[in-house]
C-alpha positions in Angstrom: 83.2 75.3 103.1 85.4 78.2 102.4 84.6 80.9 99.9 86.9 83.5 98.3 84.4 86.3 97.6 83.8 89.3 99.8 81.1 92.0 100.0 83.3 94.9 99.1 85.4 95.3 96.0 89.1 95.9 96.0 88.3 99.5 95.0 86.4 99.9 98.3 89.2 98.3 100.2 91.8 100.7 98.7 89.6 103.7 99.6 89.3 102.3 103.1 93.1 102.0 103.4 93.6 105.5 102.2 90.9 106.9 104.4 92.7 105.4 107.4 96.1 106.7 106.4 96.3 109.4 103.7 100.1 108.9 103.5 99.9 105.1 103.0 102.4 103.6 100.6 101.1 101.6 97.6 103.0 98.5 98.7 101.2 98.7 102.1 97.8 99.1 100.4 98.6 96.1 98.3 99.6 94.0 101.3 96.5 95.0 103.3 94.0 94.4 100.4 95.8 91.2 99.3 96.5 92.3 95.7 99.7 93.1 93.8 101.3 96.5 94.0 100.6 96.9 90.3 96.9 96.2 90.9 96.9 98.8 93.7 98.4 101.4 91.4 95.8 100.6 88.7 92.9 101.0 91.2 94.4 104.2 92.6 94.6 105.6 89.0 91.0 104.5 88.3 89.8 106.2 91.5 91.6 109.4 90.7 90.3 109.4 87.1 86.7 108.9 88.4 87.2 111.8 90.9 87.1 109.9 94.1 90.6 110.9 95.2 93.6 113.0 94.2 97.2 112.9 95.3 100.0 115.3 96.0 103.6 114.4 95.9 105.3 115.1 99.2 109.0 114.3 98.9 109.2 110.7 97.8 105.7 109.8 99.0 102.2 110.5 97.9 99.6 112.2 100.2 96.0 111.3 99.2 92.9 113.3 99.6 89.5 111.7 99.3 86.6 113.5 97.6 84.2 112.2 100.2 81.1 113.9 98.8 81.2 112.0 95.5 78.4 109.4 95.3 78.9 105.7 94.8 78.8 104.5 91.1 76.2 101.7 91.0 72.7 102.9 90.3 71.4 101.2 93.5 73.9 103.3 95.5 74.0 106.7 93.9 72.2 108.2 96.9 75.1 107.3 99.1 78.3 109.4 99.2 81.8 107.9 99.8 81.9 109.5 103.2 78.8 107.6 104.3 80.3 104.3 103.2 83.6 105.0 105.0 81.8 106.1 108.2 79.9 102.8 108.2 83.1 100.8 107.7 85.0 102.6 110.4 82.4 101.8 113.0 
């Protein structure tokens, strides 16, 4: 029996992609996460608006910088910062 759900959201997957390569292209994020490029752009905009990342334009590309000290959003997880989640996922 196959299931389509995962433990992490697409937002977490996008953060993971950016943490692995701060110069990653949106199309590459979309391909890795399994979403459309438009969805990846929306998620990046939401993460920026919430203060989890910012970007700087470098030529024709974006360079992303994560705000790793920002806590997770869910009340059960506010004691955990983004950097702790990313460290766990990179192990």
